[in-house]
C-alpha positions in Angstrom: -50.1 0.9 -19.3 -47.9 4.3 -18.8 -46.5 5.2 -14.7 -48.1 8.7 -15.4 -51.8 6.9 -15.4 -51.5 5.3 -12.3 -53.7 6.2 -9.6 -50.9 7.6 -7.2 -52.3 8.7 -3.4 -51.2 11.9 -2.8 -51.8 13.8 0.9 -54.1 17.0 0.7 -50.8 18.7 2.7 -48.5 17.5 -0.5 -47.4 21.2 -1.0 -46.7 21.7 2.6 -43.3 21.9 1.0 -43.9 25.7 1.3 -44.5 25.2 4.9 -40.7 26.2 6.7 -41.4 24.3 9.4 -42.7 21.2 7.9 -38.9 21.8 5.1 -36.5 21.6 8.5 -38.2 19.3 9.8 -37.3 16.9 6.4 -33.8 18.4 6.3 -33.1 17.7 9.4 -34.3 14.0 8.7 -32.8 13.8 6.6 -29.4 14.8 7.8 -29.9 12.7 10.6 -30.5 10.2 7.9 -27.2 10.4 6.1 -24.5 11.0 9.4 -25.7 7.3 10.7 -23.5 4.5 10.3 -24.7 1.3 8.2 -26.1 0.5 5.1 -25.6 3.7 2.8 -27.4 2.8 0.1 -29.9 2.3 1.6 -30.2 5.7 3.3 -30.1 7.4 0.3 -32.8 5.8 -0.7 -34.9 5.8 2.3 -33.9 10.2 1.2 -34.5 9.9 -1.9 -38.1 8.6 -1.2 -38.8 11.3 1.6 -37.5 13.5 -1.2 -40.1 12.4 -3.6 -42.9 12.5 -1.2 -42.2 16.1 -0.2 -41.8 17.4 -3.7 -45.4 15.6 -4.3 -43.0 13.7 -7.6 -42.8 10.5 -9.0 -39.8 9.3 -9.0 -36.4 10.4 -8.0 -32.7 9.8 -8.6 -29.5 10.5 -7.5 -26.6 10.6 -9.4 -22.4 10.0 -8.8 -19.8 11.0 -10.8 -17.3 8.5 -11.3 -13.9 9.5 -10.7 -11.7 8.1 -13.3 -14.3 7.7 -16.3 -15.8 10.8 -15.4 -19.2 9.1 -16.1 -22.9 10.3 -14.2 -23.9 6.7 -12.7 -27.0 6.5 -11.1 -26.4 5.3 -7.7 -30.1 4.7 -5.9 -33.2 5.9 -7.6 -37.1 5.5 -5.6 -40.1 5.0 -8.0 -42.0 2.4 -10.7 -39.0 2.7 -12.8 -35.6 0.8 -11.4 -32.6 2.5 -13.0 -29.8 2.1 -11.3 -26.2 1.8 -12.4 -27.8 3.9 -15.5 -24.9 5.1 -16.7 -24.3 8.5 -19.0 -21.4 10.4 -20.6 -20.1 13.7 -19.3 -22.2 16.6 -19.8 -25.5 13.8 -21.4 -28.5 14.7 -20.6 -30.4 17.2 -18.0 -29.0 15.7 -15.2 -25.3 16.0 -16.6 -25.9 19.5 -18.0 -26.7 20.4 -14.5 -23.7 18.9 -13.3 -21.3 20.6 -16.0 -23.0 24.1 -15.3 -23.0 23.3 -11.7 -27.1 24.5 -11.7 -29.9 23.5 -10.8 -32.0 22.3 -13.9 -36.4 23.1 -13.8 -37.3 21.5 -17.1 -41.4 21.5 -17.0 -42.0 20.1 -20.5 -38.6 18.0 -21.3 -40.6 17.4 -25.0 -39.1 21.0 -25.6 -35.5 20.9 -24.2 -32.9 19.5 -26.9 -30.8 17.6 -23.5 -33.2 15.5 -23.0 -31.6 11.9 -22.7 -34.6 9.6 -21.3 -36.5 8.9 -24.7 -35.1 5.4 -24.6 -35.8 4.6 -21.3 -39.1 5.6 -20.9 -39.7 3.0 -24.9 -37.9 0.5 -22.6 -40.0 0.8 -19.7 -43.2 2.5 -19.9 -42.3 5.5 -17.8 -43.2 9.3 -19.1 -40.8 11.5 -18.3 -43.2 15.7 -17.9 -41.0 17.2 -15.9 -37.7 17.5 -13.9 -35.6 19.3 -11.4 -32.4 19.2 -11.6 -29.9 20.0 -8.3 -26.2 19.3 -8.1 -24.1 17.8 -5.7 -21.4 19.7 -4.9 -19.0 20.4 -1.6 -17.2 23.5 -2.2 -15.3 23.1 -6.0 -16.2 19.1 -5.3 -18.6 18.1 -7.9 -20.2 14.8 -6.7 -23.6 14.4 -9.2 -26.7 15.4 -8.6 -30.2 14.4 -7.5 -32.8 14.2 -10.1 -36.8 14.8 -9.2 -39.6 14.2 -12.3 -43.0 14.3 -12.9 -44.4 16.7 -10.2 -47.7 15.0 -9.2 -50.3 18.0 -8.3 -53.5 18.1 -6.5 -56.5 18.4 -8.1 -56.5 21.9 -10.2 -52.6 22.2 -10.4 -50.5 22.7 -13.0 -48.5 19.2 -12.4 -44.8 21.5 -12.0 -42.3 22.3 -10.0 -41.9 25.6 -8.5 -40.0 27.8 -7.3 -40.0 26.2 -3.5 -39.7 23.3 -5.0 -36.3 24.2 -6.4 -35.2 25.9 -3.0 -36.2 22.7 -0.8 -34.1 20.7 -3.3 -31.1 22.8 -3.0 -31.4 22.8 0.3 -31.9 19.1 0.6 -28.8 18.5 -2.0 -26.3 20.5 -0.2 -26.7 18.5 3.2 -26.5 14.8 1.8 -23.4 16.4 -0.4 -21.7 16.7 2.8 -23.4 13.2 3.6 -21.7 11.3 0.6 -18.3 13.8 1.2 -18.2 12.8 4.5 -18.7 8.9 3.8 -16.1 8.8 1.0 -13.8 10.2 3.2 -14.1 7.8 5.7 -14.3 5.2 3.5 -10.5 6.5 2.6 -9.3 6.8 6.1 -10.5 2.8 6.8 -8.6 2.0 3.6 -6.1 3.8 4.9 -5.7 1.6 8.4 -6.0 -0.1 6.6 -3.7 -0.5 3.9 -0.8 0.4 7.6 -1.7 -2.6 8.7 -0.7 -4.6 5.8 2.2 -2.3 4.8 3.0 -2.9 8.9 2.6 -6.7 8.7 4.6 -7.1 5.1 7.5 -5.2 6.9 7.2 -7.7 9.5 7.9 -10.1 7.2 11.0 -8.5 5.0 12.4 -8.9 8.7 11.7 -12.3 9.3 13.4 -12.7 5.9 16.7 -11.7 7.2 19.1 -13.9 8.9 19.4 -14.1 12.6 23.2 -14.1 13.2 23.9 -14.6 17.3 27.3 -15.5 17.3 29.8 -13.1 17.6 32.9 -15.1 15.6 31.0 -15.8 12.8 32.5 -13.8 9.7 29.4 -12.3 8.5 27.0 -9.7 9.2 24.8 -6.9 8.2 22.5 -4.0 9.1 19.9 -3.5 6.8 17.4 0.4 7.5 14.6 0.8 5.7 14.1 4.5 4.4 10.0 3.0 5.4 8.5 0.9 6.6 8.6 -1.8 3.4 12.3 -1.9 1.9 13.4 -2.7 -1.5 16.9 -4.1 -0.1 17.8 -7.0 1.1 21.0 -9.0 2.3 20.9 -13.1 3.2 24.0 -15.6 4.1 22.6 -19.3 3.7 25.3 -21.6 5.0 26.6 -24.6 2.8 26.9 -28.4 3.8 30.6 -28.0 3.3 31.1 -25.4 5.3 31.0 -22.4 3.0 29.2 -19.1 3.2 27.2 -18.4 0.4 26.1 -14.3 0.9 24.6 -11.6 -1.4 23.3 -8.1 -0.9 20.8 -6.9 -3.1 18.3 -3.4 -4.1 15.4 -3.6 -6.3 15.3 -0.7 -8.5 12.2 1.4 -7.2 10.6 2.2 -3.9 6.7 1.3 -2.4 5.3 -2.3 -2.0 5.6 -2.8 -5.9 9.9 -2.8 -4.6 9.0 -4.8 -1.3 7.5 -7.6 -3.2 10.2 -7.8 -6.1 12.5 -7.9 -2.7 11.0 -11.1 -1.5 10.3 -12.3 -4.8 14.5 -12.1 -4.9 15.1 -13.2 -1.7 13.3 -16.4 -2.2 15.2 -17.4 -5.3 18.5 -16.4 -3.9 17.7 -18.7 -0.4 15.8 -21.5 -3.0 18.8 -21.4 -5.6 22.4 -21.3 -4.0 21.2 -24.5 -3.0 22.0 -26.2 -6.0 24.4 -23.3 -8.3 27.5 -24.1 -8.2 29.2 -21.1 -8.3 27.9 -17.0 -8.1 27.8 -16.2 -11.3 25.9 -19.4 -12.1 23.9 -17.9 -9.5 23.4 -14.8 -11.2 21.9 -16.5 -14.1 19.6 -18.4 -12.3 18.1 -15.1 -10.9 18.0 -13.4 -13.8 16.3 -16.0 -15.8 13.3 -16.6 -13.3 13.1 -12.6 -13.1 13.0 -12.4 -16.5 10.2 -14.9 -16.9 7.9 -13.6 -14.9 8.2 -9.3 -15.9 8.1 -6.8 -13.0 6.9 -3.9 -14.6 9.9 -2.6 -15.5 11.4 -2.8 -11.9 14.8 -4.7 -11.6 17.6 -5.7 -9.2 21.7 -4.8 -8.6 22.2 -7.7 -7.0 25.8 -8.7 -5.0 26.6 -12.3 -4.2 29.8 -14.4 -2.6 30.4 -17.5 -2.2 33.2 -17.4 0.9 35.6 -20.2 2.4 35.9 -19.6 5.6 38.7 -22.0 5.7 41.2 -20.3 3.7 39.8 -17.2 2.9 39.2 -17.7 -1.0 36.4 -16.1 -1.7 34.2 -15.9 -5.2 32.6 -12.4 -6.1 30.3 -12.3 -9.1 28.2 -8.7 -9.4 24.9 -8.2 -11.1 25.1 -3.8 -11.2 25.2 -3.5 -7.8 27.9 -1.2 -5.7 31.3 -1.8 -6.1 31.9 -4.0 -2.7 35.1 -2.5 -1.0 37.9 -4.7 0.6 39.9 -2.8 2.6 43.2 -3.9 4.6 44.2 -2.3 7.6 48.0 -3.2 7.5 48.3 -1.7 4.3 45.7 1.0 4.2 44.4 0.2 0.9 40.7 -0.1 -0.1 40.6 -2.0 -2.9 37.1 -1.7 -5.0 35.8 -4.7 -7.0 33.4 -3.7 -10.2 30.5 -5.4 -11.7 31.1 -7.3 -14.1 27.4 -7.4 -15.6 24.0 -6.0 -15.9 20.7 -5.7 -13.1 19.0 -9.1 -13.6 15.6 -8.6 -14.5 16.1 -6.9 -18.0 16.8 -9.9 -20.6 18.0 -13.2 -19.9 20.8 -13.0 -22.1 22.4 -10.3 -20.6 24.0 -12.5 -17.2 27.4 -13.5 -18.2 27.6 -16.8 -15.6 31.5 -16.9 -15.8 32.2 -13.3 -15.0 33.5 -13.7 -11.2 36.2 -12.9 -9.4 38.2 -14.6 -7.0 40.4 -13.3 -5.2 41.9 -14.3 -1.2 40.6 -12.9 1.4 43.9 -12.3 4.2 44.2 -12.0 8.1 43.0 -8.5 8.9 40.9 -7.8 5.2 36.9 -6.8 6.0 34.7 -7.2 2.4 32.3 -4.2 2.5 29.1 -4.2 0.3 26.8 -1.9 0.3 23.6 -0.8 -1.6 23.1 2.9 -3.1 21.3 4.3 0.1 25.0 4.4 1.9 27.0 6.1 -0.7 23.9 8.8 -2.3 22.8 10.3 1.7 23.7 13.2 1.4 24.2 16.9 3.6 22.5 19.8 3.8 23.3 21.3 1.1 22.6 17.9 -0.8 26.2 16.2 -1.4 26.2 13.0 -1.0 28.5 11.3 0.8 30.0 9.1 -2.2 32.0 6.4 -2.1 35.0 8.6 -0.8 33.0 9.8 2.4 31.8 6.0 2.9 35.9 4.5 2.7 36.5 7.1 5.3 33.6 6.0 7.8 35.4 2.6 6.3 38.6 3.4 8.2 37.2 5.2 11.0 34.9 2.2 12.0 37.9 -0.5 11.1 38.4 -0.8 14.9 34.8 -1.7 16.0 34.8 -5.6 16.3 33.1 -7.0 13.1 29.7 -8.2 14.6 29.0 -4.5 15.3 30.9 -2.9 12.6 27.7 -2.5 9.9 25.3 -0.9 13.0 28.5 1.3 13.5 28.7 1.9 9.7 24.7 2.6 9.3 24.8 4.9 12.1 27.9 7.0 10.9 26.4 7.2 7.7 22.8 9.0 9.5 25.2 11.0 11.3 25.6 14.5 11.4 22.4 15.0 9.8 22.9 13.2 6.7 19.1 12.8 4.8 18.5 9.1 4.4 17.0 9.2 0.4 16.3 5.1 0.6 17.0 1.9 2.0 20.3 1.7 3.7 22.3 -1.5 4.2 26.0 -3.0 4.9 27.5 -6.2 4.6 30.5 -6.7 6.9 32.9 -10.2 6.1 35.9 -10.0 8.5 38.2 -13.4 7.8 37.7 -14.6 11.5 41.8 -15.4 12.6 42.9 -12.4 11.0 40.7 -9.7 13.3 42.1 -8.8 17.4 39.6 -7.8 19.6 
């Protein structure tokens, strides 16, 4: 039995859609319903039922445009046939034409309209579509979808056709529905943004907890990291070996945001874990590189300088994978030696890192090693001129009398002083020969 042959009760006042007060009451009720918090899908279904009954129709559907695919999807419906989740390509059918033209469509005989795309649905469900009234859901220039009303049910003697009064009422109701949907989506975005903000704050707190806490002012290594945003792609770490030697590193993940922060956390964990068994900094870099390449990081890579320092005699083994060259400063002579990288960044190719590429030197009494990220050299003034290595060397000389434990903070403050813009995360690590500093 087709739906059109079912005995549907139509109240005698079904034509009251011509009553302005009744229409205003319906519009007010619909607006209140859409404004309520709760199950939005259920409110839409209730709203469609009211619209269908008010217009004296058999069925109705609300279609929304999927932003990514641009498909037109039935979000909710009312009537004897459930077509929820029905998907139409953009511009397909009378609904698609309504949305594409952003204009109401009143089709009194769908058989005469070549755009009608519901024949297959009718054949599958037994429903008979005769006439359609469709109005777009639009807020400003933002197209959201459309509401479709199907098959006018007339009182005895009627023509079973939608009227211009029906059209005007549906347009008004669609305006209220469109605003409600836009507000719902805006609220959902705000809720998602708040959730993301809380997660980023948590990620930032976790990142800060990964940095070493060095309370002893006489410890030879100190550092400071200032993220540009809440989360950072920079990190530094210090690990004390059982024999008293010190592992240290400064690293910078290419890129910004959560992807860089996640790779930073991964690299930091690899450094702390693999340094327990690595014999030399070069071997440690090779091991970290192999792990990073094994689990590709979507084009991201890491620059990393690490060293193994013996505070007993000042012997330092340094390995550098594409990182800013550390600077060794001797205040007695004023000399600043740049220690260039001999390996490319990590995470690009497992065969590129040479485990034997290392620099071995002695940190003499009074000398200090500075290891920093490119956020230091790229800090720029109001005219866009970057600090560069020459500017960093000037700041190092100016801060040479600051005690080592306070020097990283002093240097980072100096980098960002004078109106310089922070263009990236800024990290500074200072290694000072303990017995060579006269406080």
